[in-house]
TORLUMMAR-733838 format. One record per residue (C-alpha): x, y, z; residue in three letters. Coordinates in steps of 0.2 Angstrom, whole numbers, padded with zeros to 4 digits, always signed. Layout:
N
XYZALA;...
This chain:
500
+0292-0070+0304UNK;+0284-0060+0290UNK;+0283-0041+0292UNK;+0265-0041+0291UNK;+0265-0051+0307UNK;+0271-0035+0315UNK;+0263-0021+0304UNK;+0245-0026+0299UNK;+0233-0015+0289UNK;+0223-0014+0305UNK;+0238-0008+0316UNK;+0241+0005+0302UNK;+0223+0011+0303UNK;+0224+0012+0322UNK;+0240+0022+0321UNK;+0232+0034+0308UNK;+0217+0037+0319UNK;+0228+0041+0335UNK;+0239+0053+0325UNK;+0223+0061+0318UNK;+0216+0064+0335UNK;+0232+0070+0343UNK;+0235+0083+0329UNK;+0220+0093+0335UNK;+0232+0100+0349UNK;+0240+0113+0338UNK;+0229+0119+0324UNK;+0228+0134+0312UNK;+0216+0139+0298UNK;+0218+0131+0281UNK;+0209+0130+0265UNK;+0192+0121+0267UNK;+0191+0102+0270UNK;+0172+0099+0268UNK;+0175+0091+0251UNK;+0185+0077+0258UNK;+0169+0068+0265UNK;+0156+0075+0254UNK;+0146+0060+0247UNK;+0140+0061+0229UNK;+0153+0073+0223UNK;+0165+0065+0211UNK;+0178+0078+0213UNK;+0182+0072+0231UNK;+0195+0062+0223UNK;+0205+0078+0221UNK;+0209+0077+0239UNK;+0213+0058+0239UNK;+0216+0049+0223UNK;+0211+0033+0231UNK;+0192+0038+0233UNK;+0181+0030+0219UNK;+0166+0040+0214UNK;+0149+0031+0216UNK;+0145+0034+0198UNK;+0154+0023+0184UNK;+0156+0039+0173UNK;+0157+0058+0176UNK;+0161+0072+0165UNK;+0163+0090+0173UNK;+0156+0105+0164UNK;+0172+0116+0159UNK;+0175+0130+0171UNK;+0164+0125+0185UNK;+0169+0107+0189UNK;+0176+0112+0201UNK;+0178+0131+0203UNK;+0188+0133+0220UNK;+0192+0149+0230UNK;+0201+0149+0247UNK;+0206+0165+0256UNK;+0213+0167+0273UNK;+0222+0180+0284UNK;+0232+0176+0300UNK;+0228+0184+0311UNK;+0220+0200+0304UNK;+0201+0201+0303UNK;+0191+0216+0295UNK;+0186+0220+0313UNK;+0204+0223+0318UNK;+0206+0236+0304UNK;+0189+0245+0304UNK;+0177+0245+0318UNK;+0163+0255+0327UNK;+0167+0268+0341UNK;+0152+0272+0352UNK;+0159+0288+0359UNK;+0159+0297+0343UNK;+0145+0285+0335UNK;+0156+0282+0320UNK;+0167+0269+0311UNK;+0186+0271+0314UNK;+0202+0263+0308UNK;+0216+0256+0319UNK;+0225+0273+0315UNK;+0212+0284+0323UNK;+0218+0293+0338UNK;+0204+0285+0348UNK;+0209+0267+0343UNK;+0219+0256+0355UNK;+0235+0254+0345UNK;+0244+0243+0358UNK;+0229+0231+0357UNK;+0229+0231+0339UNK;+0248+0227+0338UNK;+0246+0213+0351UNK;+0237+0202+0339UNK;+0252+0200+0328UNK;+0266+0187+0330UNK;+0283+0188+0322UNK;+0277+0178+0307UNK;+0260+0183+0299UNK;+0253+0178+0282UNK;+0239+0180+0269UNK;+0235+0166+0258UNK;+0224+0164+0243UNK;+0221+0149+0232UNK;+0211+0149+0215UNK;+0208+0135+0203UNK;+0196+0131+0189UNK;+0194+0115+0179UNK;+0194+0116+0160UNK;+0192+0097+0158UNK;+0187+0084+0170UNK;+0183+0065+0166UNK;+0182+0049+0176UNK;+0176+0031+0172UNK;+0176+0014+0180UNK;+0183-0002+0173UNK;+0180-0017+0184UNK;+0189-0013+0201UNK;+0199+0002+0194UNK;+0194+0020+0192UNK;+0203+0032+0180UNK;+0202+0051+0180UNK;+0208+0064+0168UNK;+0209+0082+0171UNK;+0215+0099+0165UNK;+0215+0114+0177UNK;+0221+0132+0178UNK;+0228+0136+0196UNK;+0235+0150+0205UNK;+0241+0153+0223UNK;+0248+0167+0233UNK;+0257+0167+0250UNK;+0262+0183+0258UNK;+0272+0184+0274UNK;+0275+0199+0284UNK;+0282+0204+0301UNK;+0274+0213+0315UNK;+0284+0229+0312UNK;+0275+0231+0295UNK;+0260+0238+0305UNK;+0271+0246+0319UNK;+0278+0259+0306UNK;+0261+0267+0301UNK;+0256+0268+0320UNK;+0272+0274+0329UNK;+0283+0277+0314UNK;+0301+0276+0320UNK;+0296+0278+0338UNK;+0290+0267+0352UNK;+0274+0271+0362UNK;+0284+0282+0374UNK;+0290+0292+0359UNK;+0308+0286+0360UNK;+0318+0280+0344UNK;+0316+0261+0341UNK;+0324+0249+0329UNK;+0312+0241+0316UNK;+0314+0224+0307UNK;+0305+0219+0291UNK;+0315+0203+0289UNK;+0303+0189+0283UNK;+0293+0201+0272UNK;+0290+0192+0256UNK;+0278+0185+0243UNK;+0277+0168+0234UNK;+0265+0167+0220UNK;+0262+0155+0205UNK;+0250+0153+0190UNK;+0251+0137+0181UNK;+0241+0124+0171UNK;+0239+0106+0177UNK;+0236+0091+0166UNK;+0233+0075+0177UNK;+0230+0057+0175UNK;+0225+0046+0189UNK;+0220+0028+0193UNK;+0212+0020+0209UNK;+0212+0001+0212UNK;+0201-0008+0224UNK;+0212-0023+0229UNK;+0200-0030+0242UNK;+0183-0024+0249UNK;+0193-0016+0263UNK;+0208-0008+0254UNK;+0209+0004+0240UNK;+0225+0013+0233UNK;+0226+0028+0221UNK;+0239+0038+0212UNK;+0239+0053+0201UNK;+0253+0060+0190UNK;+0253+0079+0185UNK;+0261+0088+0172UNK;+0263+0107+0177UNK;+0265+0121+0164UNK;+0271+0136+0174UNK;+0265+0153+0167UNK;+0271+0166+0180UNK;+0279+0166+0197UNK;+0287+0177+0210UNK;+0298+0169+0223UNK;+0305+0179+0237UNK;+0320+0168+0243UNK;+0327+0179+0257UNK;+0323+0196+0265UNK;+0333+0205+0278UNK;+0328+0223+0280UNK;+0332+0232+0296UNK;+0331+0251+0301UNK;+0341+0257+0316UNK;+0335+0274+0322UNK;+0341+0288+0333UNK;+0337+0306+0335UNK;+0351+0311+0323UNK;+0351+0298+0309UNK;+0343+0282+0302UNK;+0354+0267+0297UNK;+0345+0256+0284UNK;+0351+0239+0278UNK;+0342+0231+0264UNK;+0346+0213+0258UNK;+0335+0202+0248UNK;+0335+0189+0234UNK;+0320+0187+0223UNK;+0317+0176+0207UNK;+0303+0180+0195UNK;+0296+0173+0179UNK;+0284+0186+0172UNK;+0279+0186+0154UNK;+0281+0202+0144UNK;+0291+0211+0158UNK;+0306+0222+0152UNK;+0320+0228+0163UNK;+0334+0240+0160UNK;+0351+0242+0168UNK;+0362+0257+0172UNK;+0380+0259+0167UNK;+0386+0249+0183UNK;+0375+0234+0177UNK;+0362+0236+0191UNK;+0344+0236+0188UNK;+0334+0251+0193UNK;+0318+0246+0202UNK;+0309+0260+0193UNK;+0313+0254+0176UNK;+0301+0239+0175UNK;+0290+0240+0160UNK;+0276+0228+0153UNK;+0275+0227+0134UNK;+0258+0223+0125UNK;+0259+0205+0118UNK;+0253+0199+0102UNK;+0240+0185+0101UNK;+0254+0173+0096UNK;+0265+0179+0111UNK;+0251+0177+0123UNK;+0247+0159+0117UNK;+0265+0154+0118UNK;+0266+0161+0136UNK;+0251+0151+0141UNK;+0253+0135+0132UNK;+0269+0132+0122UNK;+0284+0141+0129UNK;+0279+0137+0147UNK;+0290+0131+0162UNK;+0288+0113+0165UNK;+0285+0104+0181UNK;+0279+0088+0189UNK;+0268+0083+0204UNK;+0262+0067+0212UNK;+0246+0063+0222UNK;+0246+0047+0233UNK;+0231+0040+0243UNK;+0225+0025+0252UNK;+0208+0021+0260UNK;+0206+0006+0272UNK;+0190-0001+0281UNK;+0196-0011+0296UNK;+0178-0012+0303UNK;+0161-0011+0296UNK;+0158+0006+0305UNK;+0176+0013+0303UNK;+0185+0019+0287UNK;+0202+0027+0288UNK;+0211+0036+0274UNK;+0227+0046+0270UNK;+0234+0056+0255UNK;+0248+0066+0250UNK;+0243+0080+0237UNK;+0253+0091+0226UNK;+0270+0084+0230UNK;+0280+0092+0216UNK;+0289+0107+0209UNK;+0291+0118+0193UNK;+0307+0123+0185UNK;+0306+0141+0179UNK;+0317+0145+0164UNK;+0307+0157+0153UNK;+0306+0176+0156UNK;+0317+0174+0171UNK;+0324+0188+0181UNK;+0334+0185+0197UNK;+0336+0201+0208UNK;+0349+0203+0222UNK;+0351+0218+0233UNK;+0363+0221+0247UNK;+0363+0240+0251UNK;+0365+0250+0267UNK;+0362+0269+0268UNK;+0362+0282+0282UNK;+0348+0294+0282UNK;+0352+0311+0290UNK;+0336+0319+0287UNK;+0329+0333+0275UNK;+0332+0351+0275UNK;+0315+0358+0278UNK;+0319+0376+0282UNK;+0311+0381+0266UNK;+0294+0377+0274UNK;+0297+0391+0287UNK;+0305+0404+0275UNK;+0292+0402+0261UNK;+0304+0395+0248UNK;+0299+0383+0235UNK;+0297+0366+0244UNK;+0290+0356+0229UNK;+0307+0348+0226UNK;+0308+0340+0243UNK;+0298+0325+0239UNK;+0307+0323+0222UNK;+0324+0322+0232UNK;+0318+0309+0243UNK;+0312+0298+0228UNK;+0328+0301+0219UNK;+0338+0295+0234UNK;+0328+0279+0235UNK;+0330+0276+0216UNK;+0349+0279+0216UNK;+0353+0270+0232UNK;+0341+0255+0232UNK;+0346+0247+0216UNK;+0347+0228+0213UNK;+0358+0217+0203UNK;+0348+0207+0190UNK;+0354+0190+0183UNK;+0342+0187+0168UNK;+0339+0170+0161UNK;+0345+0161+0177UNK;+0333+0146+0179UNK;+0327+0142+0196UNK;+0315+0129+0204UNK;+0300+0131+0216UNK;+0290+0119+0225UNK;+0271+0118+0227UNK;+0262+0119+0244UNK;+0260+0101+0248UNK;+0246+0094+0258UNK;+0244+0079+0269UNK;+0227+0072+0274UNK;+0223+0060+0288UNK;+0204+0056+0289UNK;+0193+0044+0298UNK;+0174+0041+0294UNK;+0163+0033+0307UNK;+0148+0025+0298UNK;+0131+0024+0306UNK;+0123+0014+0291UNK;+0124+0019+0273UNK;+0115+0036+0276UNK;+0124+0044+0290UNK;+0142+0046+0294UNK;+0154+0057+0305UNK;+0171+0062+0299UNK;+0187+0068+0307UNK;+0200+0076+0296UNK;+0217+0083+0299UNK;+0226+0093+0285UNK;+0244+0098+0285UNK;+0251+0111+0273UNK;+0270+0110+0270UNK;+0277+0125+0260UNK;+0295+0132+0261UNK;+0299+0125+0278UNK;+0283+0131+0286UNK;+0270+0119+0292UNK;+0252+0123+0295UNK;+0239+0111+0302UNK;+0220+0111+0304UNK;+0207+0099+0311UNK;+0189+0098+0306UNK;+0174+0087+0311UNK;+0159+0084+0300UNK;+0142+0076+0299UNK;+0138+0069+0282UNK;+0120+0064+0277UNK;+0114+0055+0261UNK;+0095+0051+0265UNK;+0092+0047+0247UNK;+0103+0044+0232UNK;+0099+0061+0223UNK;+0103+0071+0238UNK;+0118+0073+0251UNK;+0123+0086+0263UNK;+0137+0089+0275UNK;+0140+0100+0290UNK;+0158+0104+0297UNK;+0165+0113+0312UNK;+0183+0119+0311UNK;+0195+0127+0324UNK;+0201+0143+0317UNK;+0217+0152+0324UNK;+0214+0142+0341UNK;+0201+0156+0345UNK;+0186+0156+0334UNK;+0175+0142+0327UNK;+0167+0142+0310UNK;+0155+0131+0302UNK;+0155+0123+0284UNK;+0140+0117+0274UNK;+0140+0107+0258UNK;+0125+0102+0247UNK;+0125+0090+0232UNK;+0110+0086+0221UNK;+0108+0073+0207UNK;+0093+0074+0195UNK;+0094+0062+0181UNK;+0111+0063+0173UNK;+0115+0080+0181UNK;+0125+0082+0197UNK;+0128+0099+0205UNK;+0136+0104+0221UNK;+0140+0119+0232UNK;+0152+0118+0246UNK;+0157+0132+0259UNK;+0170+0131+0273UNK;+0172+0144+0287UNK;+0155+0152+0285UNK;+0154+0167+0297UNK;+0143+0165+0313UNK;+0146+0182+0321UNK;+0141+0199+0313UNK;+0142+0217+0317UNK;+0129+0230+0310UNK;+0137+0245+0301UNK;+0127+0260+0297UNK;+0128+0267+0279UNK;+0133+0285+0277UNK;+0118+0297+0278UNK;+0107+0283+0282UNK;+0100+0275+0298UNK;+0099+0257+0290UNK;+0112+0246+0298UNK;+0119+0231+0287UNK;+0126+0215+0295UNK;+0144+0212+0290UNK;+0155+0196+0294UNK;+0169+0207+0301UNK;+0176+0193+0313UNK;+0180+0181+0300UNK;+0198+0179+0293UNK;+0195+0164+0281UNK;+0183+0159+0267UNK;+0182+0144+0256UNK;+0170+0139+0242UNK;+0169+0126+0229UNK;+0155+0123+0216UNK;+0154+0111+0202UNK;+0142+0104+0189UNK;+0144+0086+0182UNK;+0136+0074+0170UNK;+0135+0057+0178UNK;+0130+0039+0173UNK;+0130+0022+0181UNK;+0127+0028+0198UNK;+0115+0014+0204UNK;+0128+0000+0206UNK;+0118-0011+0218UNK;+0105-0015+0205UNK;+0119-0020+0193UNK;+0127-0031+0206UNK;+0110-0039+0209UNK;+0107-0043+0190UNK;+0125-0051+0190UNK;+0120-0064+0204UNK;+0115-0081+0195UNK;+0098-0087+0199UNK;+0103-0105+0198UNK;+0118-0112+0208UNK;
């Protein structure tokens, strides 16, 4: 028998739909997903290269087609840091004596993070040739991922003591940052093989401009009433233009000797365009319509890496130190105590040095994303979407699930409303709007819009301002395109012969 007897496209579609529904069991916040199902927005193919825009041609206005910003914090919200206390009629922080510090620490897990993604398009173009759709793009992108352990916030609350004022051990292992800034040049093509099946692929050339990559962190503090034992181990790679480092007589880099130089215009241009760090990435996508009312889709986005070989510094530290305290008798005798702080800083500088291996090339991967989507169509004007997105980055997997209602009552107007599970606790809504007037198309998309507010009183005023202090994620996308050939049905009718 042929393989397709066992694995037909319809079977694959059903399997994708089941996986999509089951993935809702364990979800976390992720960058916004409302663009995936947004009708009338050509740039939806950025999330799935199989998607073919409705218009035969589009050109994105540089800088805003699209402009994207995603910010999220897990699990900290503004309300956890700064909140109102009724007993004193004032806003306090989590460090205030009246704050419930144990409650604050209970929101953290062993692995917490802050994530930011930013991108802007410098060139965006797409056009159709028969059953194929081609896209070209140039974008500037940056992302930051910061991970931190629970003890990072325990230190300012209890210092080296537990809540019973007994010495405790602290661990900052897992503390790290991964950040990159790079340009992306992409070429994509989507082909409609049948009325039901469309497949797309997009290749990307990456020009890396700056990077910080914390490969390993193992920092522990063992405390007692008489001494502290500090152990600090970390491995960090960095490619930062115009950064100078200095070594001491032992060949170690002092962490306080980093210095930035003022670049010339030629040096700045070289760092941005010519003497960059090269990388490659790939997007893959498929869209299949097994039934008239059902469309399923899947895509892999940003599967790639960058090799950093310019302006590279690789720092390695493996240090231990026993801290026996500081002589503070001068505080009570009236002697000069101004040098105490300097002694502490000198100790830190002399002990916590790092080996630097300059010009050692290294490689980093991009945060890759896997999308699984299903659209339930109620005619041409109304559809409902279910979407799972999984981000895979440095061994960590984060998932999200969103549902959306998508409306396109007339060809010049479309809108979408989404609902996402955030941190397994809170639900936020998303909203998208796309308008087309003549050859102009503009859109505004927002995910994780806040629905709960607290009113805070301004200082020396009785006016209270509503602030979205319960949100820990925000995502926005906006774009402006020039489009042509959007009414394909009229063209198809003109192509039908009048005489058979």
